[in-house]
N, C-alpha and C positions, 0 to 999 in steps of 0.2 A: 184312643182305642189301642190295644195292645196287649199282650206283643204279637199274638196270633190271633188274626181273623179270618174267616173265609164268606162266601154268598155262591148264589148260582144264579145261572140264566140259562135260557135254554135260544140257540140259533139253527133254525131248519130241521127243527126237532132232535138236534144235537144236544145233549146237556155240557155245559160249561162251568167249570168252578174257577173261581178270582181269591187266593189265599195270599194273605199280605202278611209276612213277618216282620216283628220290629211296631215302635212304636210311632203313634200316627194318630190322625183326627179325620180319615177319608171318609168320605159320604161313599159308602158302599152301593147303596141303589143307584146311586148316580152312574159311579162307573161302569157298572151291569148294563144300566141304559145305555149308554156310550160306547161300548165296547159291543154289544150286539149288533147293529148295524154295518159295524166294520167285518165281524166274522161273518153277516151275512152275505157280504158285498164280496169277500172271495171268494166263499163256498158256492154263488150263484155263477160266475164269474168262470170258474173252471167247469162247473154244472154240478149240478145234486143229484146223489146222494151222496153228503162230504166222505173224507175215507176214513173216518174215525168216529169209533165209538162215544167217546167224550174226550172232552181237550181242558186241561186246567193251564192258567197263569197262577205262575209263584212269584210272587215279588219278595226280594228282601228291600224294606226300606231301611234308610241310611240318613245320613245327615248329606252326604256328596258324591255318592255313588251311581255310575249309572252305565247300565251295557246287560245285554240279552245273548241267551243262546238256547238256541231253537232245537228241538226234541223232535219225534213221530206224533204224539200224541198230547204234546205240554210244550211251555218254554218255562225257563228260571231266568229274573229279570233282578235286575236290581236299580234303583232309583230314588234320585230326593225327596223326604217326606213332602218336600214342599211342593213339589209336582203331580202330588196327589189332588183330587178334587177336594174342596172343603164345604161344607153344609153350609158354609156363609158365604161362598162363591155366589154371584149375580148368575140368577138364571140361565140359560142357554148360551151364557161368555165362558170362553176357552181362554184360559191364562195361556202363557209361551211356555209354563212349566208344564201345565197339563198337557199342553198339544205334544211337547215331547215324548212326553210318558205314553197319549196313546199312539202318536206315531210309532216310537219302539215297541209295542204289543202289535201291532199293525204289523211290521213288518216281520216280527218274529213268527206270528199267526202265519203267514204267505208263505215261511216257508215249509210251512204243511205240504206245501205241493212241490216249491221249487225251489230244490235241495234235499229233503227229506226223502223223499217219491219219483222229482225227477232230477236225474242224477247227471253227470258226466261218466261216458264208459269208463274213463279214468278210474273213478269212484265205484265200480261196478263187477268185482265186489272193492270196499276199502281196505286197502291193506295198510295196516293199522302198526307194523313195522317200520316203515320207513317215511319221508314225506312223496308225498304226491303230486305230481307236475300238470297242471291244464291249466289251457288257455281260455276257458270257458266261466272264470268266477266273474267275468264283466258282466254276464247274464244271470248266473246265480245270486248274488249279492247286488252287483247293477240294477237289475228288472228289480228285482226285492225292493231295492232304496228308492224304485220309482214309486212301484204301485203303493208302499206306505202312506205317504204324504198324500197322495192323490186321493186316497179312498177316503181319506179326512173330510175333502172336499167334494169328491162324489157322494157321498152320504150324508150331504149337511152338516156336518159337526160344525165346519170352519167354515166361511164363505170362501167366494174366489180369491181375494186379495191377499187372505190372510195364507192359503195357500202359496200365490205367487210371492208373499215374502220368504217360505220355506226353500222355495228354488232359487230366488234371489243369492240367500244364503249358500247354497249349495257354489251354485255358478261363483260365489264369490272363493269359495273354498279352494276352488279347481284353478279359477285363473291367477290367483294371487300366487303360487307355486311357479315357477320356469320349470319345472321337472313335467310338467304336461308336455315339455318341447322334446323331452328328450328320451321319454320314454310312452310309447304305444301303451292301450288300453290292456292288451294281449300278452304282452310283453309282461306289465304288472301282476297280472292274473298270473302268467305261468313263472314269476319270479315272487310270489307269495312267502313260500318259506325263508327264501334267501335274502330278498329286501325290505317286502312289505312287512312281515312282522318282526324284522332285525332293523326297524329305522334308529338311525341316529340324527340330531341337531341336526344337519344338512340334509336331510329327508324331502322339503318341500322342494330343495332345490336341484335335487336328481329324481326322484320318480313319481307318479304320478298313482292316485286311489283307484282301483277296480270298484269301489261303491261310487264316492262321488261320481268321476269321470264316466262309468258304468249306468248312473241314473242317469245322465245326461245323457248318453248315447242311445240307451231308453227313452227319453223322450222324444226323441230326434229320430228313433225308428216309428214309432207311434204314430207322429205327425205324417211323417214319410206316406207309411201305410195308406194311411186315410187320404192322402193328398194324390197317392195313387191309383186309388178305386173310389174315386169322389165318394168318399165316408162310408164305404161298404166294409171295407175292411179293416180292423187296427190291432195293436199289439195284444189286444186280448183275445182274438181270434187266433192268434199265432201260438198265446199262452195256453191255451184249449187243445190246438194239434200236438203240443209239446207233451200235454198231459195224457191226450188219447193213447199216442203212439209210444210213449217213452214213461211215463209218469202209472198209468194202467199198467203196464207189460212186465215194467224191470228190466228193459233195456236201457242201457246206457246211452247218450245225447252223442254222438260223435263228436271230434273238437271242431270239424267244421260243419256242423250237422244246423247250426242257426239259419245262415243263409239260404241253404235250398229252400227249409218251410218257409221261410218271408218271400221268396221267389214265387212260392207256387201258391201262396194265399193272395198277393200282390198280381198275377200276371203277366210277371215281365222279368227282366234280367234288372238284378240291385247291387252289381256288383262295383259300382262306381259309390256307392252307400259305403258298403261294407269296407270297402279298402280303404278310405276315407277315414270310416269311425274306429274301425281297429286294427289296422294294419301301418296308420299313419300319425304324423303327433299335429296334424292339421287342426285348428278348431273346428267344431259342426256350424253349421248356417241356423244356428237356433232363430237369431233375431230374424232371418226371415220366415223361418217354420212359424212361429209366436205370430207375428205381424199378422199370419193371414189367419188369425184365430182371435183380432182382437187386442192383443197383448204386446205393450210395448216392451223391448230389452232396453234398459240405461245402463250405462256406466259413469263413474267418478272416483275420484281419490278418495283414501280414506279418510272418517271423521274423526280421527284420534286413534289410541291403539287399540282401542277395545271397542271398534268399528269391525260387525260380525257380517255384516251386507242387510240386503233383504228390504231397504226402509233408504227413501229420501234422506240426503242430508249436509251436511255444509260441505263444500267442495273447496279445495286449494288450503288445505288446513297441513303445515308443519308436521310431519311425522320421520320416525327416524327408518322407515322399512325394517320391522322386526317386529317380531311376537312377543310380548312381555308378561311374566308371570312375578306376583308378589315374591319377596325373599326378606328376609329377618334385615336385612341390611339396606334394603334399598328396593329397585326394578331390574331383576334378572331376564338377561336375552336368552328368551327358550330357542328360538329361532332369526339367524339374521339373512334376512331375501334376498338374493341377486340384486344386483341394480337399485338397492338402496342405501339410504345416508350412512348406516349403522357399517356395512361391509367396507364401504366404499373408505371410510375413516382407519379401518383396522380393527373394527370390533367383532366378537364373535362370541357364537352360543356359550354358555354358561358365563359370559361378564356380568358384574354385577354392579350396575348404574347406580351409583352415590348424592350425585351433585351435576345440577347440569348450571353453568357458567356461577356456581361459589355456592349455588342454591339448595338445600335438601333433596334429592328424587326419589320419589313412589311412585309405585305404577298408577296412584290413585290420583298424585297432581303431577306427572310430567305433561300432560297433554295439555296443563295450562303452564306450565314452564315454556314448555316451545311455541306457542301462543304469541309471546311478546316477540320472535325474530318473522324476518319477513325471508321468503325464498332465497337463497344466496348469500346470506348471509351466515357468519363463521362462530359455530358456540362452542365450548370449552366443556368437555363431559370427564368427569371423574369416575372410578370404575376399578371394582377389584377382580383382577384373574388372577383366580386360587387364593393365595395370602398378599400380592403383590398391587399397590395402590399404582395403577397407568393414568394418565391425561392423554386423552383424545382430543385433536382441532375434528369438529365436524361440520360439513357444509349442510347449511338447511334448506330440505328441499320439501318437494310435493310427490305423495306417491305416484307412481302412475297409475290409470284410470282402472285396477281392475277390482271395484266395489261396485256389486252389481245389483240392480231391483228392478223390477217389473213395476206395471202399472196397466191398467185398464182403458184401451182407448178413450177417447171421449164422446165417440159413438157409442160405447159399450163394447159385448164378447159379439164377437160373430156370430152366424148359426154356427159354422163349422166349432168355435170357441165354446160354446153351451154346450154341442153336443161332447166334447173332449171331457168336458169336466160336469156335466151330467148338468148342468146348472139351469136353473128354467128360464 
C-alpha cells in the first residue's frame, strides 16, 4: 500500500489513529489490534480516564530509518518498512523488527504521561531560548524505556522469554562500554546537552546513556519496591503517585523528588538504593533481584562483531573489541572499546580495515577470518587511516564477558516473577 494510509481503533473509550506515510504492505488491521492492548495498559496503569481526547500514531515508513518524538496527543515515528506487520506473517508471532516497532510505539505513548505532563521542575515552564539541565532524565527516559518493552510482555503480545531477550540486549549495551564506570546516570542526565547529544566515537568509553542505564535503574527500583513491600507496592504505584501529584497538577518534579515518593510507598528509608543507583558508578544487583523471580542472568564473551546479546551464543570467539560498520573499502571501526585488542594495537575509530593476514576483510567475513586464530596469536591487519595505509600487529583476544542473556530457571518463573510480568 502507500504512499498514505490510516486506520482507527479505540482504547479505553479514546479514539486512536494510525497513519502510515510511505510505501508499505503493512497489515493495518493487525497493527491496530496489537497497539490497542499497549495503549490500554498504559492508560489503566496511570488511571482512567486518559488525559487526551484522541491520539495519533504518525509513522514515516522508510528503508532503514528509526526513531520517535513524543507530543501531548500524538507521536511522530520513523521505521523501516520491514518492521511493520505483514498479512503473510504467522498469526500471533511477532518478528524481531515488528517487536522493535511496537516497543517504539509503546515508548512514545508512555511519554503522554511521563514527560509531556509529568515533568521536571526545570521544564515548568520550559525555556526554549537556552539549554535546560536536569538530573532527572534517567527517570523520564529511563523509566519510559523500562515500560516500553515490559508492556509487550504484560499484554501477552510477546512471551516472557522474548522480553528477557530485549532486557539482555539492554544489559549488553550498558556493560560493553567502560563509560558506566566513569559517569553516573544523574551526571549523564545533567550533561545531556553537552555530552550525550554531542557524542564522538569515544562516547561508549566515556559516558553512560540515561536511556539504557536509566531503564536498568527502573528495573532495579521496581523489583526492590516489590521486595520491600511483599509485592504490595511496585513502580506502577510510584508512577501513579507522580501522575496524581505532578502530572495532573502541572507542578514540576523537584530534582530529588523521586526518592521521597519511593520511600513513602515503601514505608522505609531507601537511601542505600538511590545512592548506589543514581550517584555511584557501581553495577546494580540485578542478578540477585532477577533470581528471586525465577530469571537467571548469564554473561559471555561476544560471539562475533554483530552480536548484540540477549541470546545464548558460542563463547571464546576471537574479537577485535570494536564496533564495526560497513564501508566501501572494508570494515570501518565505529568504536574501539577500551581494553579491546584493536585499541591495544593502535587501531582507532575511523580506521577502515581492508585485510587480515593478507586476506580481504569486510564486515560480513571478518568474524570468519578471525576464527582461524587462537587466543594469544598475533595477526597482521592492514587498514586505511584517512588516505594512509597502515599495518598493525594485533594480538588475538577474546572479549570480556560483557554480553548478557537471561533465561527462565528450570523451575519456571516464581510467583513473584509471574506477578512482575503479569504472566499466567
